[in-house]
C-alpha positions as CSV (number, residue, x, y, z in Angstrom):
1,M,-22.3,-56.0,12.4
2,K,-23.6,-53.0,13.3
3,K,-20.1,-51.0,14.4
4,K,-18.8,-52.2,10.2
5,T,-22.7,-50.3,9.7
6,A,-21.4,-47.1,11.8
7,Y,-18.3,-47.2,9.6
8,I,-19.8,-46.9,6.4
9,L,-21.9,-44.3,7.7
10,I,-19.2,-42.2,8.7
11,V,-17.3,-42.6,5.7
12,L,-20.3,-41.9,3.5
13,L,-21.7,-38.8,5.7
14,T,-17.7,-37.2,5.6
15,L,-17.1,-38.0,1.9
16,F,-20.9,-35.9,1.5
17,L,-19.4,-32.9,3.9
18,A,-16.8,-32.8,1.8
19,A,-18.4,-32.9,-1.4
20,C,-20.3,-29.5,-0.2
21,G,-17.6,-27.7,1.0
22,N,-16.2,-27.7,-2.1
23,K,-19.3,-26.8,-4.3
24,V,-19.0,-23.7,-6.6
25,S,-21.2,-21.2,-6.6
26,E,-22.9,-18.3,-8.5
27,R,-23.2,-14.4,-8.0
28,V,-24.8,-12.6,-10.4
29,F,-24.6,-8.2,-10.5
30,E,-26.3,-6.2,-12.8
31,A,-26.7,-2.4,-13.5
32,E,-27.1,-0.2,-16.3
33,K,-26.0,3.5,-16.9
34,N,-25.8,5.8,-19.3
35,G,-26.0,3.3,-22.2
36,V,-24.0,0.9,-20.9
37,K,-25.3,-2.5,-19.5
38,V,-23.5,-4.1,-17.0
39,T,-23.1,-7.8,-15.8
40,T,-20.9,-9.7,-13.5
41,T,-20.9,-13.2,-12.7
42,Y,-18.4,-14.3,-9.7
43,E,-18.2,-18.2,-9.2
44,H,-16.5,-18.6,-5.2
45,K,-16.0,-22.0,-3.5
46,G,-17.1,-20.1,0.2
47,D,-16.2,-16.8,0.8
48,E,-13.2,-17.6,-2.0
49,V,-13.9,-15.8,-5.3
50,L,-12.8,-18.1,-8.3
51,K,-13.4,-16.4,-11.4
52,Q,-15.3,-12.8,-12.4
53,K,-16.9,-12.8,-16.0
54,T,-18.1,-9.4,-16.8
55,K,-19.6,-8.4,-20.0
56,S,-20.6,-5.0,-20.7
57,V,-22.9,-3.8,-23.6
58,I,-21.8,-0.4,-24.8
59,G,-23.5,1.7,-26.6
60,Y,-21.7,3.7,-29.5
61,E,-23.5,7.2,-27.9
62,A,-22.2,5.7,-24.5
63,I,-18.4,6.4,-25.3
64,G,-18.8,9.5,-28.1
65,A,-18.3,6.9,-31.1
66,T,-20.6,7.2,-34.1
67,S,-19.7,4.2,-36.0
68,E,-17.6,1.3,-35.8
69,D,-14.2,2.1,-36.9
70,E,-14.9,5.4,-33.9
71,A,-15.5,3.0,-30.7
72,K,-13.0,0.3,-32.1
73,Q,-10.3,3.5,-31.8
74,I,-11.7,4.8,-28.2
75,M,-12.2,0.8,-27.1
76,D,-8.8,0.1,-28.2
77,M,-7.2,2.9,-25.8
78,F,-9.3,0.9,-23.1
79,S,-8.5,-2.9,-23.9
80,A,-4.2,-2.2,-24.0
81,G,-4.3,-2.5,-20.7
82,Y,-6.0,-6.3,-20.5
83,E,-4.4,-8.1,-23.0
84,E,-1.0,-8.6,-21.5
85,L,-2.3,-10.1,-18.3
86,D,-1.7,-13.2,-17.2
87,G,-5.5,-15.1,-15.7
88,V,-7.7,-12.7,-18.0
89,D,-9.5,-13.5,-21.1
90,Y,-10.8,-10.4,-22.7
91,K,-12.6,-9.9,-26.0
92,L,-14.6,-7.0,-28.0
93,E,-17.2,-7.8,-30.3
94,Y,-18.6,-5.0,-32.9
95,G,-22.0,-5.0,-33.5
96,D,-24.0,-1.9,-35.7
97,S,-24.7,0.4,-32.6
98,E,-22.9,-1.4,-29.5
99,V,-19.8,-2.8,-28.3
100,T,-19.6,-6.1,-26.4
101,E,-17.1,-6.5,-24.0
102,N,-16.5,-10.0,-22.0
103,I,-13.4,-9.7,-19.6
104,T,-13.0,-12.9,-17.6
105,V,-10.9,-13.3,-15.0
106,H,-9.3,-16.4,-12.9
107,Y,-8.1,-15.4,-9.7
108,D,-6.7,-18.7,-9.3
109,E,-4.6,-18.7,-11.8
110,M,-2.6,-15.2,-10.6
111,D,-0.6,-13.9,-7.9
112,L,-3.0,-12.1,-6.6
113,E,0.0,-9.5,-4.5
114,E,0.8,-8.4,-8.0
115,A,-2.4,-8.1,-9.3
116,K,-2.8,-5.8,-7.1
117,E,-0.7,-3.0,-9.3
118,I,-3.2,-3.6,-12.0
119,P,-5.6,-0.4,-12.0
120,E,-8.1,-2.2,-14.5
121,L,-8.6,-5.1,-11.6
122,N,-9.3,-2.8,-8.7
123,I,-7.8,-5.3,-6.4
124,T,-7.5,-4.4,-2.8
125,G,-7.2,-4.6,0.8
126,D,-5.6,-8.0,2.3
127,V,-5.6,-10.7,-0.6
128,S,-3.5,-13.1,1.7
129,N,-6.6,-15.7,1.5
130,G,-7.7,-14.8,-1.8
131,I,-10.4,-12.3,-3.0
132,S,-13.8,-12.0,0.2
133,M,-16.7,-12.9,-2.1
134,E,-18.7,-10.8,0.9
135,K,-16.8,-8.1,0.6
136,T,-16.9,-7.8,-3.2
137,A,-20.6,-7.9,-2.5
138,E,-20.5,-5.1,-1.1
139,F,-18.5,-3.7,-3.2
140,M,-20.4,-4.2,-6.3
141,E,-23.9,-3.0,-4.3
142,D,-22.1,0.4,-3.0
143,Q,-21.4,1.0,-6.8
144,G,-25.2,0.7,-8.0
145,F,-25.0,-3.2,-8.7
146,T,-27.9,-5.3,-8.1
147,E,-28.0,-8.9,-7.0
148,V,-29.7,-11.0,-9.3
149,E,-31.1,-14.0,-7.6
């Protein structure tokens, strides 16, 4: 009976530890500069980044636009690089005085070596083990972002 109980406890502990190791966590970074507010959320498992969601709220003045039409012309130049990328969702929403840019990058759905060739994604270094959350956090802080707890 003791062996059976011990075996069941070992199996339950193993399942519990396996479930904890597969937990997806989030880290959020924010910055505001020159009329642009950026919030980036990273979903990661351990040190590997799986997904990046960036929301940028851009005042028309920040891009030199005085109207929605002008803002669309300007943003079209920037958005062209994202629209054809596999693993990237890109959306622009225009308001009276600002445009909201939403970019979601699914790192777990793309070839990271190929993605390094796409300047808009800003991927550098060794990606053979995926995108490092710790290195990404260091990069974001170096760029003036603050982590939101």
